[in-house]
C-alpha positions as CSV (number, residue, x, y, z in Angstrom):
1,X,6.9,16.5,-22.3
2,X,4.9,14.1,-20.0
3,X,5.6,12.8,-17.2
4,X,4.6,9.2,-16.9
5,X,3.0,7.9,-13.5
6,X,3.1,4.7,-11.6
7,X,0.4,2.7,-9.7
8,X,1.7,1.0,-7.0
9,X,-0.5,-0.8,-4.2
10,X,0.2,-1.5,-0.9
11,X,-1.1,-3.6,1.8
12,X,-3.6,-5.5,-0.3
13,X,-3.7,-8.9,0.9
14,X,-0.5,-8.5,3.3
15,X,1.1,-10.0,5.1
16,X,1.1,-8.7,8.5
17,X,-0.1,-10.9,11.3
18,X,-3.6,-9.6,12.6
19,X,-5.8,-12.2,15.5
20,X,-8.7,-13.5,13.7
21,X,-10.6,-16.2,12.0
22,X,-11.3,-13.2,8.8
23,X,-7.7,-12.8,8.9
24,X,-5.6,-16.4,9.0
25,X,-5.1,-16.8,5.3
26,X,-4.3,-13.4,4.5
27,X,-3.1,-11.0,6.7
28,X,-4.9,-8.0,7.6
29,X,-3.3,-4.9,5.9
30,X,-5.9,-2.5,4.4
31,X,-4.7,-0.6,0.7
32,X,-2.4,1.7,0.6
33,X,-2.5,3.2,-3.0
34,X,0.7,5.0,-4.4
35,X,0.6,7.3,-7.5
36,X,3.9,8.4,-8.4
37,X,4.1,11.3,-11.1
38,X,7.5,11.8,-12.7
39,X,8.5,13.3,-8.8
40,X,5.4,13.3,-7.4
41,X,4.2,11.3,-4.9
42,X,0.7,11.1,-4.2
43,X,-0.9,8.7,-1.2
44,X,-4.9,7.7,-1.4
45,X,-6.3,5.2,1.3
46,X,-3.6,5.3,3.7
47,X,-4.8,2.1,5.2
48,X,-2.4,-0.1,7.5
49,X,-0.5,-0.4,4.3
50,X,1.6,2.5,4.5
51,X,3.6,0.7,6.7
52,X,5.3,-1.2,3.9
53,X,5.9,2.2,2.1
54,X,6.9,3.5,4.9
55,X,10.1,0.7,5.0
56,X,10.3,1.0,1.0
57,X,10.6,4.9,1.2
């Protein structure tokens, strides 16, 4: 049997406020990539977007 997998991007163009002219329009979260394979959860590049993943979990 094959497990399905899902890729979720957290924090891309995030809305967590970070002061500065470069983040006024899109926010300042850095990416966090989640790969779900069956019941296994893998996290790649756990930037500040991991805050949103943590709230989800």
